[in-house]
C-alpha positions as CSV (number, residue, x, y, z in Angstrom):
1,M,95.5,109.0,10.6
2,I,96.8,106.5,8.1
3,V,94.8,104.9,5.3
4,L,96.5,103.7,2.3
5,K,93.4,101.7,0.3
6,E,94.7,99.8,-3.0
7,I,97.8,102.1,-3.6
8,C,100.0,101.5,-6.5
9,K,103.1,102.3,-8.0
10,T,105.4,101.3,-10.7
11,Y,108.5,103.0,-12.0
12,Q,109.9,102.5,-15.7
13,V,113.6,100.6,-15.0
14,G,114.9,101.1,-18.8
15,E,112.5,98.7,-20.9
16,E,111.6,97.0,-17.8
17,I,108.3,98.2,-15.7
18,V,108.6,97.3,-12.4
19,K,105.9,97.5,-9.1
20,A,107.1,99.2,-6.6
21,L,103.2,99.1,-4.7
22,D,101.1,96.7,-6.2
23,H,97.1,97.5,-4.6
24,A,98.9,98.1,-1.1
25,S,96.6,98.7,1.8
26,L,96.7,99.2,5.8
27,H,95.6,101.3,8.2
28,I,97.5,102.9,11.1
29,K,95.7,104.9,14.6
30,A,97.4,107.7,16.2
31,G,99.8,107.0,18.9
32,E,101.0,103.4,17.6
33,F,104.2,102.3,17.3
34,V,104.2,100.1,13.5
35,S,107.2,98.5,11.5
36,I,107.1,98.0,8.0
37,I,109.5,95.2,6.9
38,G,110.8,93.3,3.8
39,P,114.1,93.1,1.9
40,S,115.6,95.4,-0.5
41,G,113.8,96.3,-3.6
42,S,110.9,94.9,-1.7
43,G,108.7,98.1,-1.9
44,K,109.1,100.0,1.8
45,S,110.9,103.0,0.6
46,T,108.4,103.9,-1.8
47,M,105.8,103.2,0.9
48,M,107.3,105.4,3.3
49,N,107.8,108.3,0.8
50,I,104.5,107.7,0.2
51,I,103.3,108.1,3.6
52,G,105.5,111.1,4.1
53,C,104.6,112.9,1.5
54,L,107.2,113.1,-1.0
55,D,105.8,110.7,-3.2
56,T,102.3,110.4,-4.3
57,A,100.6,107.3,-5.9
58,D,100.2,106.0,-9.6
59,S,96.1,105.1,-8.2
60,G,94.7,104.0,-5.0
61,E,94.0,106.4,-2.2
62,Y,95.9,107.5,0.9
63,L,94.0,109.4,3.7
64,L,96.4,111.5,5.9
65,D,93.9,112.7,9.3
66,G,90.9,111.7,6.9
67,T,92.1,113.7,4.2
68,P,92.5,112.5,0.6
69,I,96.4,113.3,-0.2
70,E,95.0,114.5,-3.9
71,D,93.1,117.2,-2.4
72,Y,96.4,118.7,-1.6
73,T,98.2,121.6,-3.0
74,E,102.1,121.2,-3.6
75,R,102.2,124.5,-1.4
76,E,100.0,122.4,1.3
77,L,101.8,119.0,0.8
78,A,105.2,120.7,2.0
79,R,103.0,122.3,5.1
80,V,102.3,118.9,5.8
81,R,105.4,117.2,5.4
82,S,106.8,120.7,7.9
83,L,104.7,120.6,10.4
84,K,102.9,117.0,10.8
85,I,106.2,114.7,9.8
86,G,109.5,113.9,11.1
87,F,111.6,112.4,8.7
88,V,114.3,110.2,10.5
89,F,116.9,108.5,7.8
90,Q,119.4,106.2,7.9
91,S,122.2,108.5,6.5
92,F,121.0,111.4,9.0
93,N,121.1,113.9,6.3
94,L,122.9,116.2,8.5
95,I,124.0,119.6,7.4
96,P,127.8,119.3,7.9
97,Q,128.8,122.9,8.0
98,L,125.8,123.5,10.9
99,T,126.3,121.9,15.2
100,A,124.1,119.7,16.1
101,Y,122.1,122.8,17.2
102,E,121.8,124.2,14.1
103,N,120.8,121.4,12.3
104,V,118.4,120.9,15.1
105,E,117.3,124.7,14.6
106,L,117.4,124.3,10.6
107,P,114.0,123.5,10.2
108,L,112.3,125.7,12.6
109,I,113.8,128.6,11.3
110,Y,112.3,127.7,7.7
111,Q,109.0,127.4,10.0
112,R,109.6,130.9,11.0
113,V,109.0,129.7,14.8
114,K,110.5,133.2,16.8
115,K,114.1,132.8,18.2
116,S,113.0,132.3,22.1
117,E,110.5,129.6,20.9
118,R,113.6,128.0,18.6
119,K,116.3,127.9,22.1
120,R,112.8,126.4,23.6
121,R,112.3,123.8,21.5
122,V,116.3,122.8,20.3
123,N,117.2,122.8,23.6
124,D,114.5,120.4,24.7
125,A,115.0,118.1,21.7
126,L,118.9,117.6,22.3
127,E,117.9,117.1,26.2
128,R,115.6,114.1,25.2
129,V,118.6,112.5,23.3
130,Q,121.0,113.3,26.3
131,L,122.9,115.6,23.8
132,L,122.7,119.3,25.2
133,G,126.9,118.0,25.5
134,R,127.4,118.2,22.7
135,M,125.2,120.8,20.8
136,H,128.2,123.3,19.4
137,H,129.7,120.2,17.2
138,L,129.9,119.6,14.2
139,P,128.8,116.4,12.6
140,S,131.9,114.8,11.8
141,E,132.8,115.5,15.6
142,L,130.2,113.1,16.4
143,S,129.8,109.6,16.6
144,G,127.0,107.8,14.3
145,G,125.2,106.9,17.0
146,Q,125.1,110.7,18.3
147,Q,124.8,111.7,14.8
148,Q,121.6,109.6,14.6
149,R,120.2,111.4,18.1
150,V,120.4,114.8,16.6
151,A,118.3,113.8,13.2
152,I,115.4,112.6,15.7
153,A,116.6,115.8,17.9
154,R,115.8,117.6,14.2
155,A,112.7,115.3,13.7
156,I,110.5,116.2,17.0
157,A,111.6,119.4,17.6
158,A,109.1,120.7,15.2
159,Q,106.9,118.3,17.4
160,P,104.9,115.9,14.6
161,A,102.2,113.9,15.0
162,L,103.7,111.5,13.0
163,I,107.5,109.7,12.6
164,L,108.8,108.4,9.7
165,A,112.3,106.6,10.4
166,D,113.3,104.6,7.6
167,E,116.4,102.0,8.7
168,P,117.8,104.2,11.5
169,T,119.9,101.7,12.9
170,G,121.1,100.6,9.8
171,N,124.3,102.7,9.5
172,L,125.2,101.5,13.4
173,D,126.6,98.8,15.3
174,S,124.2,96.4,17.5
175,H,124.4,98.1,20.8
176,T,124.2,101.7,19.3
177,G,120.9,100.2,17.5
178,Q,119.5,99.9,20.4
179,E,119.9,103.0,21.7
180,I,118.2,104.5,19.0
181,M,115.5,101.8,19.8
182,G,115.2,103.2,23.1
183,I,114.2,107.0,22.6
184,F,111.8,106.0,19.9
185,H,110.0,103.8,22.2
186,E,110.1,106.6,25.3
187,L,109.2,108.6,21.7
188,H,105.9,106.3,21.6
189,A,105.3,106.3,25.4
190,A,105.2,110.3,25.2
191,G,102.4,109.7,22.8
192,N,104.0,110.2,19.2
193,T,103.1,107.5,16.4
194,I,106.1,105.9,15.0
195,V,106.1,104.1,11.5
196,L,110.0,102.7,11.0
197,I,111.1,100.8,8.3
198,T,113.7,98.1,8.3
199,H,114.8,95.1,7.3
200,D,116.1,93.4,10.5
201,P,113.0,91.2,12.1
202,S,114.9,92.0,15.6
203,V,114.1,95.6,15.0
204,A,110.5,95.0,14.0
205,K,109.6,92.9,16.4
206,Q,109.8,95.9,18.7
207,A,106.8,97.2,17.9
208,E,103.7,96.8,18.2
209,R,102.5,96.0,15.5
210,A,104.4,95.1,11.8
211,I,103.5,95.1,8.6
212,H,105.4,92.9,6.3
213,I,106.0,94.6,2.4
214,L,107.1,91.8,-0.4
215,D,106.8,92.7,-4.4
216,G,104.6,95.7,-3.6
217,R,102.2,93.4,-2.1
218,V,101.0,93.7,2.1
219,S,100.1,91.4,5.1
220,E,100.1,91.9,8.2
221,V,102.6,89.6,10.4
222,A,102.5,88.2,13.8
223,L,105.1,89.5,16.2
């Protein structure tokens, strides 16, 4: 499903050139649950941005479902992000003025999904994360764990083939983090491909495979 070949990405910070990714290569099959682990500044967020089509590499090749990303137009990339990829972020990225229901529904409105279908998908997604009873609450009225559940519901309501999670337990206590990881295990069991970015070895080892990244270089590690 995902093939990165010799991906390089550099940034200029002041007068210094930083190699965020240095000839990074990896393969992820459809239906896998893979963690990408590395310390802060290792390049893992850059890799997630490239996998998620939020950024492009300076060199190398990225194949998504067999198609080189460089063959897509900007409009096509936006469509890929909207329909194929569900994003879950450490900071939840919920809109504070919208209820849980409305936060989950919003991407479906952008996709022009019919109202009846939107309602079905939103209810199904909130039920899967056990938040149907809180659907009319604003983010400020929810705990951190509940906000992350809403973020996961928003990601899965679009029925993406791939879920990208960037430090999804980073702002949560250990007990709540375990509950959130339980949801990811359920999603994986249901057939979703999951790529989870983390700095925490105890989180990374819950995946089927762990890929280590350090100074922009990638290696596979035993769990």
